[in-house]
C-alpha positions in Angstrom: 48.3 -18.7 -41.7 49.3 -16.4 -38.6 49.6 -12.6 -38.6 53.4 -12.7 -39.5 53.0 -15.0 -42.8 49.6 -13.4 -44.2 50.0 -11.6 -47.3 48.9 -7.9 -47.0 45.2 -7.3 -48.7 46.3 -5.4 -52.0 43.0 -5.3 -53.5 40.9 -2.3 -53.2 38.0 -2.2 -51.4 34.8 -2.2 -53.7 32.2 0.4 -53.8 29.0 0.4 -51.7 26.8 -0.1 -54.7 23.1 -0.4 -53.5 19.6 0.5 -55.0 19.8 4.2 -54.4 23.6 4.3 -55.9 23.6 1.4 -58.7 22.5 3.9 -61.7 25.1 6.2 -60.5 27.9 3.5 -60.6 26.5 1.8 -63.8 27.0 5.5 -65.4 30.6 5.0 -64.5 30.8 1.8 -65.9 29.7 3.2 -69.3 32.1 6.6 -69.2 29.1 9.0 -67.7 29.1 11.1 -64.7 26.1 12.0 -63.1 24.3 13.1 -60.2 21.0 13.2 -58.8 18.6 16.4 -59.3 15.0 16.9 -57.2 12.5 17.6 -59.4 10.2 20.1 -56.5 13.2 22.3 -55.3 16.3 21.9 -58.0 18.9 21.0 -55.6 21.7 18.6 -57.5 23.5 16.1 -54.4 26.0 13.4 -54.6 26.3 10.5 -53.0 23.6 9.1 -54.3 20.3 9.1 -51.8 16.5 8.1 -51.9 15.3 11.8 -50.9 16.9 15.2 -51.7 18.6 16.1 -48.8 17.5 20.0 -49.3 14.0 19.4 -48.8 13.6 15.8 -48.1 11.6 15.1 -51.3 11.8 11.9 -52.9 10.8 13.6 -56.4 14.5 13.7 -57.9 15.9 12.2 -61.6 19.4 11.1 -62.4 21.1 13.7 -64.5 24.0 13.9 -66.7 26.9 16.3 -65.4 28.7 18.6 -68.1 32.1 17.2 -66.7 33.3 20.5 -65.5 34.3 20.8 -62.0 36.4 23.2 -60.1 38.9 22.1 -56.8 37.9 22.5 -53.4 40.8 20.4 -51.7 43.1 18.5 -51.5 45.3 16.3 -49.7 48.3 14.3 -51.0 49.5 11.1 -49.2 53.1 9.9 -48.8 52.3 6.9 -46.6 49.9 4.2 -47.6 47.5 3.3 -44.7 45.8 0.3 -46.7 48.5 -2.1 -48.7 46.1 -1.8 -51.9 48.0 1.9 -51.9 51.2 1.4 -50.8 52.3 1.2 -55.0 50.7 4.5 -56.0 52.4 6.3 -52.9 52.2 9.6 -53.1 49.0 9.8 -54.4 46.1 12.6 -53.7 42.3 12.6 -52.9 41.0 15.8 -53.7 37.1 17.3 -52.9 35.8 18.8 -56.1 32.6 20.5 -57.4 30.9 20.0 -60.2 29.9 22.6 -62.3 26.0 21.4 -61.5 26.7 21.9 -57.9 27.7 18.2 -56.1 30.9 17.8 -54.6 32.7 14.5 -54.4 35.7 12.9 -53.3 37.9 11.8 -56.0 41.5 12.1 -57.7 43.4 14.4 -59.4 45.4 13.0 -62.0 48.4 15.6 -62.4 52.0 14.3 -62.8 53.1 16.8 -59.9 50.4 17.6 -57.1 52.6 21.0 -56.6 50.9 22.5 -59.0 47.3 22.0 -57.9 45.5 25.3 -57.2 42.1 26.2 -55.1 39.4 26.6 -57.5 41.5 25.3 -60.4 39.4 24.2 -63.3 39.2 20.6 -64.0 37.3 18.2 -66.0 36.0 14.7 -66.1 38.2 11.4 -66.5 36.4 8.0 -66.7 38.7 5.3 -65.1 38.5 2.0 -64.3 39.3 0.2 -61.1 38.9 -3.4 -60.5 36.4 -4.0 -63.2 34.7 -0.7 -61.6 34.0 2.8 -63.6 35.2 5.5 -61.5 35.4 9.2 -61.4 38.7 11.2 -61.7 39.5 14.6 -63.0 42.6 16.3 -64.5 43.4 20.1 -64.8 41.4 21.8 -67.3 
């Protein structure tokens, strides 16, 4: 099959699930949002890693998030840069800050992105994409 007859890839890329991130993805699959907490300095973070990004200690534990967050920034895409997103246009990609401190990239479930505001209160919504649990947020 040549490039002109090849079907576009409409499958979303799978998340990068590794030894450090597996507990995060397992929790999302169960409908829970978690983050890592440093037992040494008290820092909370995402994405998953083997040591605290603040003090570099490897004394940490997973904690359940409250589900409360605020909107830090977002962009609305009107063009699909990957064929898997073509049927979702327009869609938003946002940075949210959990009440516990970690920031993450996600989507806001909203009918009209024009209603979004900086520091807007949000709450976690468990979702599924291609058999994987994912985190989305909705205005509170």
